[in-house]
C-alpha positions in Angstrom: 108.4 80.2 12.5 105.9 78.1 14.4 102.2 78.9 13.8 99.0 77.5 15.1 95.7 77.0 13.3 93.5 78.1 16.1 93.6 81.7 17.3 91.8 81.4 20.6 94.2 81.7 23.5 97.2 81.2 21.2 99.5 83.6 19.3 102.1 83.1 16.5 105.6 82.9 17.8 108.4 84.6 16.0 112.1 84.1 16.8 113.8 86.8 18.8 110.5 88.4 20.1 108.5 88.2 23.3 104.7 88.0 23.4 101.9 88.6 25.8 99.0 86.1 26.0 95.6 87.5 25.3 93.1 87.0 28.2 90.1 84.8 27.6 86.8 86.3 26.4 88.2 89.7 25.4 90.5 91.2 22.8 93.9 92.5 23.8 96.8 94.1 22.0 100.0 92.3 21.7 103.2 94.0 22.7 106.4 92.8 21.0 109.9 93.9 22.1 113.3 93.0 20.8 115.5 90.9 23.2 118.9 92.6 23.8 121.9 90.6 22.6 123.5 90.7 26.1 120.3 89.2 27.7 120.2 86.5 25.1 123.8 85.6 25.8 123.1 85.3 29.5 120.1 83.0 28.9 122.2 80.8 26.6 125.0 80.6 29.2 122.4 79.7 31.9 120.8 77.0 29.8 124.2 75.5 28.9 125.2 75.5 32.6 121.9 73.9 33.6 122.4 71.1 31.0 126.0 70.5 32.1 124.9 70.2 35.8 122.1 67.8 34.8 124.5 65.6 32.9 127.0 65.6 35.8 124.3 64.6 38.2 123.2 61.7 36.0 126.8 60.5 35.8 127.3 60.7 39.5 124.0 58.9 40.1 125.1 56.1 37.7 128.5 55.8 39.4 127.0 55.8 43.0 124.0 53.5 42.7 122.3 53.1 46.1 122.7 49.6 47.6 119.0 49.1 47.4 119.0 49.6 43.6 122.0 47.3 43.3 120.1 44.6 45.1 117.1 45.1 42.8 119.3 44.8 39.7 120.9 41.6 41.0 117.5 40.2 41.8 116.4 41.1 38.2 119.5 39.4 36.8 118.8 36.2 38.8 115.2 36.2 37.5 116.4 36.5 33.9 118.8 33.6 34.4 116.0 31.5 35.8 113.8 32.3 32.8 116.6 31.3 30.5 117.1 28.0 32.3 113.4 27.3 32.2 113.3 28.1 28.5 116.2 25.7 27.8 114.6 22.9 29.9 111.3 23.3 28.1 113.0 23.3 24.7 114.8 20.0 25.6 111.5 18.4 26.8 109.8 19.5 23.6 112.6 18.0 21.6 112.3 14.7 23.4 108.5 14.7 22.9 108.9 15.5 19.2 111.3 12.6 18.8 109.0 10.2 20.5 106.2 11.3 18.2 108.3 11.1 15.0 110.1 7.9 15.9 108.0 5.6 18.0 109.8 2.8 19.9 108.3 0.2 17.7 110.0 1.5 14.5 112.9 3.6 15.8 116.5 2.9 14.8 119.4 5.1 15.8 122.9 4.8 14.5 126.0 6.1 16.4 129.6 6.7 15.2 132.8 6.4 17.3 136.5 6.2 16.5 139.1 3.8 17.8 141.1 5.4 20.6 144.4 6.7 19.4 143.5 6.4 15.7 145.2 9.0 13.5 142.9 8.8 10.5 141.3 12.0 9.4 137.6 11.2 9.0 136.1 13.2 6.2 132.6 11.7 5.6 130.3 8.8 6.4 127.5 7.7 4.2 124.7 5.3 5.3 122.2 3.2 3.3 119.5 1.1 4.8 118.0 -1.5 2.5 119.5 0.2 -0.5 118.2 3.7 0.4 120.5 6.6 1.3 119.5 7.8 4.8 122.4 10.2 5.6 125.7 11.6 4.2 127.6 13.4 6.9 130.7 15.6 6.4 132.9 16.2 9.5 134.5 19.4 10.6 137.8 19.6 12.4 136.1 20.2 15.7 133.9 17.2 15.3 136.8 15.0 14.3 138.8 16.1 17.4 135.8 15.3 19.6 135.5 11.8 18.1 139.3 11.3 18.7 138.9 12.2 22.3 136.2 9.5 22.8 133.1 11.2 21.8 130.1 9.4 20.3 127.9 11.0 17.6 124.4 10.0 16.8 124.6 10.3 13.0 121.1 9.0 12.2 117.7 8.4 13.7 114.7 7.1 11.7 112.0 4.5 11.3 112.2 1.0 10.0 109.8 -1.9 10.2 110.4 -4.8 12.4 112.4 -7.6 10.8 115.8 -8.0 9.1 117.5 -5.1 7.4 120.8 -4.4 5.5 123.1 -1.5 6.5 125.7 -0.2 4.1 128.5 2.0 5.5 130.9 4.1 3.4 133.8 5.9 5.1 136.0 8.5 3.4 139.1 10.0 5.0 142.8 10.5 4.8 145.6 8.6 6.5 148.3 10.2 8.6 150.7 10.3 5.6 148.1 12.2 3.5 146.9 9.2 1.3 143.2 8.9 0.6 141.3 6.2 2.5 137.9 4.8 1.5 136.1 1.7 2.8 132.7 0.2 2.4 131.1 -2.5 4.7 127.7 -4.1 4.7 126.0 -5.4 7.9 122.8 -7.2 8.7 120.7 -6.2 11.7 117.3 -7.2 13.1 114.7 -4.7 14.3 112.5 -5.8 17.2 109.6 -4.0 18.8 111.9 -2.0 21.0 114.2 0.8 19.8 117.2 -0.4 17.9 120.6 1.2 18.7 123.6 0.5 16.5 127.1 1.7 17.0 129.7 1.9 14.2 133.4 2.0 15.4 135.7 3.4 12.7 139.5 3.0 12.4 142.2 3.5 9.8 144.3 0.6 8.4 147.3 1.8 10.4 145.5 1.0 13.7 145.7 -2.8 13.0 142.0 -3.2 13.5 138.9 -3.7 11.3 138.2 -0.4 9.6 134.4 -0.6 10.4 132.9 -2.7 13.2 129.2 -3.0 14.1 128.0 -3.1 17.7 124.3 -3.4 18.8 123.0 -2.0 22.1 
């Protein structure tokens, strides 16, 4: 039973009964009559039919969208794609700006990793130390290893060092094609000038017939 707090212009409503609204400014008696079951059934059928017809109309309207609405939807999709592209571009620009602020050209050093073409060694991890301090220890996934085997180059580290001479220690862990463990450590010297320093490490297993770790400077 729904009941209202104010009595002016409102009456309590009871299920299964009709009511007559009292006119404003004067009292009136309320006449209540029972609704016959047959009439109630007719009303329910009518409401059910009305709801079914409304749902059918909505479904037909969704299936047969006017060409004008379709053009508006396509235009909205294009605008959403443009916003996404702008957001990605702004994120890339912010990333570059952040890198310039964190790693100025006067102190920036970046180290890249590549693998010898056709090498079958399974690279597991690479550890780098600069001047005796550990700067990164990277563990590779199968997808990353596959990308390196196909000629990809990974930037494994970017940081800051002072100008002058420095020592780089590289430790490589992996497995050979036959399943044997492989580990190699090499030490290199490099000089940092006022411009950014780019260093490339090329890795290879002993079966490739080449030096396991070679250093290249860009």
